[in-house]
C-alpha positions as CSV (number, residue, x, y, z in Angstrom):
1,M,8.8,12.5,-23.1
2,S,12.5,11.6,-23.2
3,T,14.0,9.0,-25.5
4,P,15.7,5.9,-24.2
5,D,19.0,7.7,-24.7
6,D,17.9,10.6,-22.7
7,L,16.9,8.3,-19.9
8,R,20.3,6.6,-19.9
9,D,22.0,10.0,-19.8
10,G,19.8,11.0,-16.9
11,F,21.4,8.4,-14.6
12,T,24.6,9.8,-13.0
13,K,25.9,6.4,-11.8
14,D,25.5,2.8,-12.9
15,A,22.6,3.2,-15.4
16,R,22.3,-0.5,-15.9
17,S,21.8,-1.1,-12.2
18,S,19.2,1.7,-12.1
19,E,17.3,0.2,-15.0
20,E,17.3,-3.2,-13.4
21,V,15.9,-1.6,-10.2
22,A,13.1,-0.1,-12.4
23,R,12.3,-3.4,-13.9
24,R,12.1,-5.0,-10.5
25,S,9.8,-2.2,-9.2
26,V,7.4,-2.8,-12.1
27,R,7.3,-6.5,-11.5
28,S,6.9,-6.0,-7.7
29,S,4.1,-3.5,-8.3
30,L,2.2,-6.0,-10.5
31,L,2.7,-8.9,-8.1
32,L,1.7,-6.9,-5.0
33,T,-1.4,-5.5,-6.8
34,A,-2.4,-9.1,-7.7
35,G,-1.8,-10.2,-4.2
36,N,-3.7,-7.3,-2.7
37,F,-6.7,-7.9,-5.0
38,G,-6.7,-11.6,-4.3
39,Q,-6.6,-11.0,-0.5
40,A,-9.4,-8.4,-0.8
41,I,-11.7,-10.7,-2.7
42,I,-11.2,-13.6,-0.3
43,L,-11.7,-11.3,2.7
44,I,-14.9,-9.9,1.3
45,I,-16.2,-13.5,0.8
46,A,-15.1,-14.4,4.4
47,S,-16.8,-11.3,5.8
48,L,-20.1,-12.0,4.0
49,I,-20.0,-15.6,5.3
50,I,-19.2,-14.6,8.9
51,A,-21.9,-11.8,8.8
52,R,-24.5,-14.3,7.7
53,L,-23.6,-17.0,10.2
54,L,-23.5,-14.6,13.1
55,G,-26.4,-12.3,12.3
56,P,-26.4,-8.5,12.7
57,D,-26.2,-8.4,16.5
58,E,-23.3,-10.8,16.9
59,Y,-21.5,-9.4,13.9
60,G,-21.6,-6.0,15.5
61,V,-20.1,-7.6,18.7
62,Y,-17.4,-9.2,16.5
63,S,-16.6,-5.8,14.9
64,L,-16.5,-4.0,18.2
65,A,-14.2,-6.6,19.8
66,L,-11.6,-6.1,17.1
67,T,-11.7,-2.3,17.2
68,L,-9.4,-1.9,20.2
69,S,-6.8,-4.3,19.0
70,I,-6.7,-2.4,15.6
71,L,-6.3,0.8,17.5
72,F,-3.4,-0.6,19.6
73,S,-1.7,-2.0,16.5
74,I,-1.2,1.6,15.2
75,F,1.2,2.3,18.0
76,V,3.3,-0.9,17.9
77,D,6.3,-0.4,15.8
78,F,7.6,3.2,16.4
79,G,8.6,3.3,12.7
80,A,10.3,-0.2,12.6
81,L,7.9,-1.3,9.8
82,Y,9.2,1.5,7.5
83,A,12.8,0.7,8.5
84,I,12.6,-3.0,7.8
85,Q,12.0,-2.5,4.1
86,R,14.2,0.6,3.8
87,F,17.4,-0.8,5.4
88,S,17.1,-4.2,3.8
89,A,17.0,-2.7,0.3
90,F,19.5,0.0,1.1
91,Y,22.2,-2.2,2.4
92,L,21.6,-4.9,-0.2
93,S,22.1,-2.4,-2.9
94,K,25.5,-1.5,-1.3
95,G,26.4,-5.2,-1.3
96,D,26.4,-5.3,2.5
97,M,24.3,-8.4,3.1
98,V,25.6,-8.8,6.7
99,T,24.2,-5.5,7.8
100,A,21.0,-6.1,5.8
101,R,20.5,-9.3,7.6
102,R,21.2,-7.9,11.0
103,M,19.0,-4.9,10.6
104,T,16.1,-7.1,9.3
105,K,16.4,-9.4,12.3
106,N,16.6,-6.7,14.9
107,A,13.7,-4.7,13.4
108,I,11.5,-7.8,13.5
109,L,12.6,-8.6,17.0
110,F,11.9,-5.0,18.1
111,T,8.4,-5.3,16.5
112,L,7.8,-8.6,18.3
113,I,8.8,-7.1,21.7
114,S,6.8,-3.9,21.4
115,G,3.8,-5.8,20.0
116,S,3.9,-8.3,22.8
117,I,4.0,-5.4,25.4
118,L,1.0,-3.7,23.8
119,S,-0.9,-7.0,23.5
120,T,-0.3,-7.6,27.2
121,I,-1.5,-4.0,28.0
122,N,-4.6,-4.6,25.9
123,F,-5.3,-7.8,27.6
124,I,-4.9,-6.4,31.1
125,L,-7.0,-3.3,30.4
126,A,-9.7,-5.3,28.5
127,P,-12.3,-5.2,31.4
128,G,-12.0,-1.4,31.8
129,L,-11.9,-0.7,28.0
130,S,-14.9,-2.9,27.4
131,S,-16.9,-1.0,30.0
132,F,-15.8,2.6,29.5
133,V,-14.8,2.8,25.9
134,L,-17.1,0.2,24.2
135,H,-19.8,0.6,26.9
136,R,-20.3,-3.2,26.9
137,A,-18.8,-4.9,29.9
138,G,-19.8,-8.3,28.6
139,L,-17.3,-8.0,25.7
140,T,-14.3,-8.6,28.0
141,P,-13.6,-12.2,26.9
142,E,-13.8,-11.2,23.2
143,V,-11.5,-8.2,23.7
144,E,-9.0,-10.3,25.7
145,L,-8.9,-12.8,22.8
146,A,-8.6,-10.1,20.2
147,S,-5.6,-8.6,22.1
148,V,-3.4,-11.3,20.6
149,L,-4.0,-9.8,17.2
150,V,-1.9,-6.8,18.2
151,V,1.4,-8.8,18.2
152,G,0.2,-11.3,15.5
153,Q,-0.7,-8.6,12.9
154,S,2.4,-6.4,13.6
155,V,4.8,-9.3,13.2
156,F,2.9,-10.5,10.1
157,T,3.3,-7.0,8.5
158,A,7.0,-6.8,9.5
159,I,7.8,-10.1,7.8
160,S,5.8,-9.1,4.7
161,L,7.7,-5.9,4.4
162,A,11.0,-7.7,5.0
163,F,10.3,-9.9,2.0
164,L,9.7,-6.8,0.0
165,G,13.0,-5.3,1.2
166,W,14.8,-8.4,0.1
167,G,13.2,-8.3,-3.3
168,S,10.8,-11.2,-2.8
169,S,7.4,-9.6,-3.5
170,A,6.0,-13.0,-4.5
171,Y,6.4,-14.1,-0.9
172,T,4.6,-11.0,0.3
173,S,1.7,-11.6,-2.0
174,G,1.7,-15.2,-0.9
175,M,1.4,-14.3,2.7
176,S,-1.5,-11.9,2.1
177,I,-3.5,-14.5,0.2
178,S,-2.6,-17.3,2.7
179,Q,-3.8,-15.2,5.6
180,S,-7.1,-14.5,4.0
181,L,-7.6,-18.1,3.0
182,V,-6.9,-19.3,6.6
183,K,-9.5,-16.8,7.9
184,L,-12.0,-17.9,5.2
185,V,-11.7,-21.5,6.4
186,T,-11.2,-21.2,10.2
187,S,-13.6,-18.5,11.3
188,P,-16.8,-19.9,9.6
189,L,-15.8,-23.4,10.7
190,L,-15.4,-22.4,14.3
191,I,-18.8,-20.5,14.2
192,I,-20.5,-23.6,12.8
193,L,-18.9,-25.7,15.6
194,G,-20.7,-23.5,18.1
195,F,-18.0,-21.1,19.2
196,G,-19.9,-18.1,17.9
197,V,-18.2,-14.7,18.1
198,L,-15.2,-16.1,20.0
199,G,-14.8,-18.6,17.1
200,A,-14.9,-15.8,14.5
201,I,-12.3,-13.8,16.5
202,L,-10.1,-16.8,17.1
203,G,-10.1,-17.6,13.3
204,H,-9.1,-14.1,12.5
205,V,-6.3,-14.1,15.1
206,L,-5.0,-17.5,14.0
207,S,-4.9,-16.4,10.4
208,Y,-2.3,-13.7,11.3
209,V,-0.4,-15.7,13.9
210,L,-0.1,-18.9,11.8
211,I,1.0,-17.2,8.6
212,A,3.4,-14.9,10.6
213,L,5.1,-18.0,12.1
214,I,5.4,-19.7,8.7
215,G,6.6,-16.5,7.1
216,C,9.2,-16.1,9.8
217,V,10.6,-19.6,9.2
218,V,10.7,-19.1,5.4
219,L,12.3,-15.6,5.7
220,Y,15.0,-17.0,8.0
221,L,15.8,-20.0,5.8
222,T,15.8,-18.1,2.5
223,K,17.2,-14.7,3.4
224,L,18.7,-14.5,6.9
225,T,20.9,-17.6,7.2
226,G,23.7,-19.2,5.3
227,K,27.2,-18.2,4.2
228,I,28.4,-14.7,3.2
229,T,30.4,-14.3,0.0
230,T,33.3,-12.0,0.5
231,Q,34.8,-9.8,-2.3
232,T,37.4,-12.5,-3.0
233,G,34.7,-15.0,-3.7
234,S,35.4,-17.1,-0.5
235,K,32.7,-18.1,1.9
236,A,32.7,-16.9,5.5
237,P,30.3,-17.5,8.3
238,E,27.9,-14.6,8.9
239,S,29.1,-14.1,12.5
240,L,32.7,-13.7,11.2
241,A,31.6,-11.3,8.5
242,V,29.7,-9.2,10.9
243,S,32.8,-8.9,13.2
244,V,35.0,-7.9,10.2
245,V,32.6,-5.2,9.2
246,A,32.3,-4.0,12.8
247,G,36.1,-4.2,13.4
248,N,35.8,-6.8,16.1
249,S,37.0,-10.3,16.4
250,A,34.8,-13.3,15.9
251,S,34.8,-14.2,19.5
252,E,33.7,-10.6,20.4
253,E,30.8,-10.9,17.9
254,L,29.5,-14.0,19.6
255,D,29.5,-12.3,23.0
256,P,25.9,-11.7,24.1
257,K,26.8,-8.3,25.3
258,S,28.1,-7.4,21.9
259,T,24.9,-8.8,20.3
260,F,22.8,-6.7,22.7
261,S,24.8,-3.6,21.9
262,Y,24.2,-4.1,18.1
263,F,20.5,-4.5,18.9
264,I,20.3,-1.3,20.9
265,S,22.2,0.7,18.3
266,D,20.1,-0.7,15.4
267,V,16.9,0.0,17.2
268,K,18.0,3.6,17.8
269,E,18.7,4.0,14.1
270,I,15.4,2.3,13.2
271,V,13.4,4.6,15.4
272,R,15.3,7.7,14.4
273,Y,14.6,6.9,10.7
274,G,11.0,5.6,11.0
275,M,9.6,7.8,13.8
276,P,8.5,10.8,11.6
277,A,6.7,8.5,9.1
278,Y,5.3,6.5,12.0
279,I,3.8,9.7,13.6
280,G,2.5,11.0,10.3
281,N,0.9,7.7,9.4
282,G,-0.7,7.2,12.8
283,I,-2.3,10.7,12.7
284,S,-3.3,10.1,9.1
285,Q,-5.0,6.8,9.9
286,F,-6.8,8.4,12.8
287,A,-8.0,11.4,10.8
288,T,-9.3,9.5,7.7
289,A,-10.9,6.6,9.6
290,S,-11.6,7.0,13.3
291,F,-12.1,10.8,13.5
292,V,-14.3,10.9,10.4
293,L,-16.6,8.2,11.8
294,F,-16.7,9.8,15.3
295,L,-17.8,13.0,13.6
296,L,-20.4,11.4,11.4
297,S,-21.8,9.5,14.4
298,A,-22.7,12.8,16.1
299,F,-24.5,14.3,13.1
300,V,-26.0,11.6,10.8
301,A,-28.2,8.6,11.1
302,N,-26.8,5.0,11.2
303,A,-28.1,4.3,7.7
304,A,-26.1,7.2,6.3
305,I,-23.0,5.9,8.1
306,G,-23.7,2.5,6.5
307,Y,-23.8,4.1,3.0
308,Y,-20.6,5.9,3.7
309,Q,-18.8,2.8,4.9
310,A,-20.0,0.8,1.9
311,A,-18.6,3.4,-0.5
312,Y,-15.4,3.5,1.5
313,N,-14.9,-0.3,1.3
314,V,-15.3,-0.3,-2.5
315,A,-12.9,2.7,-2.8
316,Q,-10.3,0.6,-1.1
317,G,-9.7,-1.1,-4.5
318,I,-7.9,2.1,-5.6
319,V,-5.9,2.0,-2.3
320,Y,-4.8,-1.6,-3.0
321,V,-3.3,-0.6,-6.3
322,S,-1.9,2.6,-5.0
323,S,-0.2,0.9,-1.9
324,A,1.2,-1.9,-4.0
325,I,2.9,0.5,-6.3
326,G,4.0,2.6,-3.4
327,Y,5.7,-0.3,-1.6
328,A,7.5,-1.4,-4.8
329,L,8.7,2.2,-5.5
330,F,9.8,2.5,-1.9
331,N,12.1,-0.5,-2.4
332,A,13.4,1.0,-5.7
333,F,14.2,4.4,-4.3
334,S,15.9,2.8,-1.3
335,S,18.1,0.7,-3.6
336,L,19.0,3.6,-5.8
337,D,19.9,5.7,-2.7
338,G,22.1,2.9,-1.5
339,M,23.9,2.8,-4.8
340,R,24.1,6.6,-4.7
341,A,22.5,6.6,-8.1
342,D,20.4,9.4,-9.7
343,V,16.9,9.4,-8.1
344,Q,15.5,12.5,-9.9
345,T,15.0,10.8,-13.2
346,P,13.5,7.6,-11.8
347,F,11.1,9.8,-9.7
348,R,9.9,11.6,-12.9
349,Y,9.3,8.3,-14.7
350,S,7.7,6.8,-11.6
351,V,5.1,9.6,-11.4
352,T,4.3,9.2,-15.1
353,Y,3.9,5.4,-14.9
354,V,1.8,5.7,-11.7
355,S,-0.4,8.2,-13.4
356,L,-0.8,5.9,-16.3
357,V,-2.4,3.3,-14.0
358,L,-4.2,5.3,-11.3
359,M,-5.7,8.2,-13.2
360,P,-7.8,6.1,-15.5
361,L,-8.8,3.8,-12.6
362,V,-10.1,6.8,-10.6
363,L,-12.1,8.3,-13.6
364,F,-13.5,4.8,-14.5
365,S,-14.6,4.4,-10.9
366,I,-16.6,7.6,-11.2
367,A,-18.0,6.8,-14.6
368,A,-19.1,3.3,-13.5
369,S,-20.0,4.1,-9.9
370,N,-23.6,3.1,-10.2
371,P,-23.1,-0.4,-11.6
372,I,-20.1,-1.0,-9.3
373,I,-22.1,-0.2,-6.1
374,V,-25.3,-1.9,-7.1
375,T,-23.6,-5.0,-8.4
376,L,-21.7,-5.4,-5.1
377,Y,-24.2,-4.3,-2.5
378,G,-27.6,-4.2,-4.3
379,S,-30.1,-1.4,-5.0
380,T,-30.7,-0.7,-1.3
381,Y,-27.2,0.9,-1.2
382,S,-27.8,3.2,-4.1
383,P,-27.2,6.3,-1.9
384,S,-23.6,5.1,-1.8
385,V,-23.1,5.8,-5.5
386,S,-22.5,9.5,-5.1
387,I,-20.4,9.0,-2.0
388,F,-18.2,6.6,-3.9
389,S,-17.7,9.1,-6.7
390,Y,-16.5,11.7,-4.1
391,F,-14.1,9.0,-2.7
392,A,-12.7,8.4,-6.2
393,L,-12.0,12.2,-6.5
394,Y,-10.2,12.0,-3.1
395,Y,-7.8,9.5,-4.6
396,L,-7.2,11.4,-7.8
397,P,-4.1,13.2,-6.5
398,A,-2.6,9.7,-6.1
399,G,-2.6,9.7,-9.9
400,L,-0.7,12.9,-10.0
401,G,2.2,11.6,-7.9
402,L,0.9,11.6,-4.3
403,T,1.6,7.9,-4.0
404,V,5.1,8.4,-5.2
405,F,5.9,11.3,-2.8
406,S,5.9,9.2,0.4
407,S,7.8,6.3,-1.2
408,F,10.4,8.8,-2.6
409,F,10.9,10.7,0.7
410,N,11.1,7.5,2.8
411,G,13.3,5.7,0.3
412,I,15.9,8.4,0.3
413,G,15.8,8.7,4.1
414,K,13.9,12.0,4.4
415,T,11.0,10.8,6.5
416,K,10.5,14.2,8.1
417,L,9.2,15.5,4.7
418,T,6.7,12.6,4.7
419,L,5.5,13.8,8.1
420,V,5.1,17.4,6.8
421,V,2.9,16.2,3.9
422,Q,0.8,14.0,6.1
423,L,0.3,16.6,8.8
424,T,-0.8,19.1,6.2
425,S,-3.4,16.7,5.0
426,C,-4.7,15.9,8.5
427,A,-4.9,19.6,9.4
428,F,-7.4,20.2,6.6
429,I,-9.5,17.2,7.8
430,F,-9.4,18.2,11.5
431,F,-10.4,21.8,10.7
432,L,-12.5,21.7,7.6
433,A,-14.6,18.6,8.3
434,P,-16.2,19.8,11.6
435,V,-16.8,23.3,10.1
436,L,-18.6,22.0,7.0
437,E,-20.5,19.5,9.2
438,L,-21.7,22.4,11.5
439,L,-22.8,24.3,8.4
440,G,-25.1,21.5,7.5
441,F,-23.2,19.8,4.6
442,G,-23.4,16.4,6.3
443,I,-21.4,13.5,4.7
444,T,-20.8,15.7,1.6
445,G,-18.9,18.2,3.8
446,V,-16.7,15.4,5.2
447,L,-16.0,14.3,1.7
448,Y,-15.1,17.9,0.6
449,S,-12.6,18.0,3.4
450,L,-11.0,14.7,2.3
451,I,-10.7,15.9,-1.3
452,A,-9.2,19.2,-0.1
453,S,-6.7,17.4,2.1
454,S,-5.4,15.1,-0.6
455,S,-5.2,18.0,-3.1
456,V,-3.2,20.2,-0.8
457,S,-0.9,17.3,0.1
458,A,-0.1,16.8,-3.6
459,I,0.8,20.5,-3.9
460,V,2.9,20.5,-0.8
461,G,4.7,17.3,-1.8
462,T,5.5,18.7,-5.2
463,L,7.0,21.8,-3.7
464,L,9.0,19.9,-1.1
465,I,10.4,17.5,-3.8
466,R,11.5,20.4,-5.9
467,R,13.1,22.2,-3.0
468,Y,14.9,19.3,-1.2
469,A,15.5,16.8,-4.0
470,N,15.6,18.9,-7.1
471,A,13.1,16.5,-8.7
472,H,10.3,17.4,-11.1
473,I,7.1,15.9,-12.4
474,D,6.6,15.6,-16.2
475,F,3.4,17.7,-16.2
476,Q,3.1,17.4,-20.0
477,A,2.9,13.6,-19.8
478,A,0.5,13.9,-16.9
479,A,-1.8,16.3,-18.8
480,R,-1.9,13.9,-21.8
481,I,-2.7,11.0,-19.6
482,F,-5.5,13.0,-17.9
483,L,-6.9,14.0,-21.3
484,A,-7.0,10.4,-22.4
485,S,-8.7,9.4,-19.2
486,D,-11.1,12.3,-19.4
487,V,-12.2,11.6,-23.0
488,S,-12.7,7.9,-22.0
489,F,-14.8,9.1,-19.1
490,L,-17.0,11.4,-21.2
491,V,-17.6,8.8,-23.9
492,T,-18.5,6.1,-21.3
493,Y,-20.8,8.5,-19.5
494,L,-22.6,9.6,-22.7
495,L,-23.1,6.0,-23.8
496,Q,-24.7,5.2,-20.4
497,S,-27.5,7.6,-21.1
498,V,-28.2,6.0,-24.4
499,I,-27.6,2.3,-23.8
500,H,-29.4,0.9,-20.7
501,L,-28.2,-2.5,-19.5
502,P,-28.6,-4.6,-16.3
503,H,-26.0,-3.7,-13.8
504,I,-23.5,-6.5,-14.3
505,E,-23.7,-6.2,-18.1
506,A,-23.4,-2.4,-17.7
507,L,-20.3,-2.8,-15.6
508,I,-18.6,-5.0,-18.2
509,F,-19.7,-2.7,-21.1
510,D,-18.3,0.4,-19.3
511,F,-15.0,-1.4,-18.6
512,V,-14.5,-2.4,-22.2
513,V,-15.5,1.0,-23.6
514,F,-13.5,3.1,-21.1
515,F,-10.2,1.1,-21.3
516,G,-10.6,0.4,-25.0
517,I,-10.6,4.2,-25.7
518,Y,-8.0,4.9,-23.1
519,L,-5.4,2.4,-24.3
520,T,-5.9,3.8,-27.8
521,L,-5.6,7.4,-26.9
522,V,-2.5,7.1,-24.7
523,P,-0.2,6.3,-27.6
524,L,-2.0,8.5,-30.1
525,L,-1.6,11.5,-27.7
526,R,2.0,10.6,-27.1
527,A,1.5,10.5,-23.4
528,L,4.3,8.0,-23.4
529,S,7.0,7.6,-26.0
530,L,8.0,4.5,-27.9
531,G,10.9,4.0,-25.6
532,D,8.6,4.2,-22.6
533,F,6.3,1.5,-23.9
534,E,9.3,-0.7,-24.9
535,R,10.8,-0.2,-21.4
536,L,7.5,-1.2,-19.8
537,R,7.3,-4.3,-22.0
538,A,10.8,-5.4,-21.1
539,S,10.0,-5.0,-17.4
540,T,7.1,-7.5,-17.6
541,G,9.2,-10.3,-19.0
542,S,9.3,-12.5,-15.9
543,L,5.7,-12.1,-14.7
544,G,4.5,-15.6,-15.8
545,V,0.8,-15.7,-16.8
546,V,0.3,-12.0,-16.1
547,R,2.8,-11.2,-18.8
548,K,0.6,-12.4,-21.7
549,P,-2.3,-9.9,-21.4
550,L,0.1,-7.1,-20.4
551,D,2.3,-7.9,-23.3
552,L,-0.7,-7.9,-25.7
553,I,-1.7,-4.4,-24.5
554,L,1.8,-3.0,-24.7
555,R,2.3,-4.5,-28.2
556,Y,-0.9,-2.8,-29.3
557,D,0.2,0.6,-28.0
558,I,3.7,0.1,-29.6
559,Y,2.0,-0.7,-32.9
560,L,-0.1,2.5,-32.7
561,V,3.0,4.6,-31.9
562,K,4.9,3.2,-34.8
563,K,2.0,3.6,-37.2
564,T,1.4,7.2,-36.3
565,T,5.1,8.3,-36.2
566,A,6.3,10.1,-39.3
567,P,9.4,8.4,-40.8
568,V,12.6,10.3,-40.5
569,Q,13.6,11.9,-43.9
570,S,17.2,11.3,-44.9
571,N,19.1,14.0,-46.8
């Protein structure tokens, strides 16, 4: 690994600004991860309460009624959700707050308009969709109510990403947790008051609409309004600043026709940038979720699908960490691109730091798969244990950089390369999963196709980054992190065969053993240098209560590095 001096030399422009971006990305990653986990825990509790109050039949109706609105939501933004975060961070890094504000407003407005149109279409088509798609004509009122979710959830997501683009990850985490809390309170309450499935759906819809409205007000008051500071230090109204940048007079900027022309031109740029990632993400979501379930429904029993879904739900914990890191890195690369700073060196370090977190998480999930599943779902779901292990392997390439690839491509404006990676992944699922299913592999065949798709995506992404961005992965550091994770896995696995504990105690024991070994081996194997650990420690300085345990861990690793480093002999 490089020394701190090597890192500073690696930045071609404004190293201090680049290092500040890196510190912000670490802080954002941790805040978003905490927010995602908090939201996940609250939503699991809410789901358990709703399922118990409604009973199996009505809970099935509740799930089906939301299916169509979730499907419509995939097609809402035409790439605007990617553009909101990208252009905010990009123009802010260039010091152009005026354009950052305008692009943020127009992207959210475009999402609101497209979401409203699709919500209306969903509402109008609800009778036909209930009859011919869901095969349940009586679900029309529930589907009509759930159609509001299309616009509510899309605007909620747009505002959350806008906060990220403006460097306010704490607001994004706050919105996630607030939404889950509102659902936890309103849905069960409305069910208890006698509204049944409609009450559960209404609570779910309200949680998104209410928090989206509050978030919109907070975003406007904190980021999108106020005076603009010019280079001379004077204050100017935003409308005047916009007109100066655009080369128009203030009166022309206030002309509704001029405002409309800005909106149209911004939307064109937003769609042009975000469309490739939008297409790739939509196909990817369909392939990994809907297509797989459609395929399984034709070949396996309902119980097997239940085991599959239970394992999938637990594996989302890895996704929450991965997506949080991905969003933060997207912001960082967008900012670096806006500053025209070096992005190759930050890419290499990002992959290493992501591997440091995700690779042990994946291998720990495999080692502790049995106590994890049984603790959460009970012994009746024990068949989910092996499925969960396969899912963990599916996410292993994320620990080798796959999470960083999309953030990197989107952050530097090369969304077409993101599309190539995602289409490659989906092609393997669309082709391999049905073939293995027909050959009698069942759920295991589907899981094999998922693992193959993520592995090939990682290879393709690595080659594209080398070719089009001249960026490289530090494979030596990745190999040492993998070795530390693998040794931790083997020791934990062997101890499980000797020490037999109840599931909750076993889970705690596995966690302590695995990460105790891992956090000791990482510095001893020199997976990271002393400069890396010190840089990470400096990046966690403003994390509040989260800082203390992280600081303790990093100080332990720094201590081991210093104690095992031979002193330099002077002549």
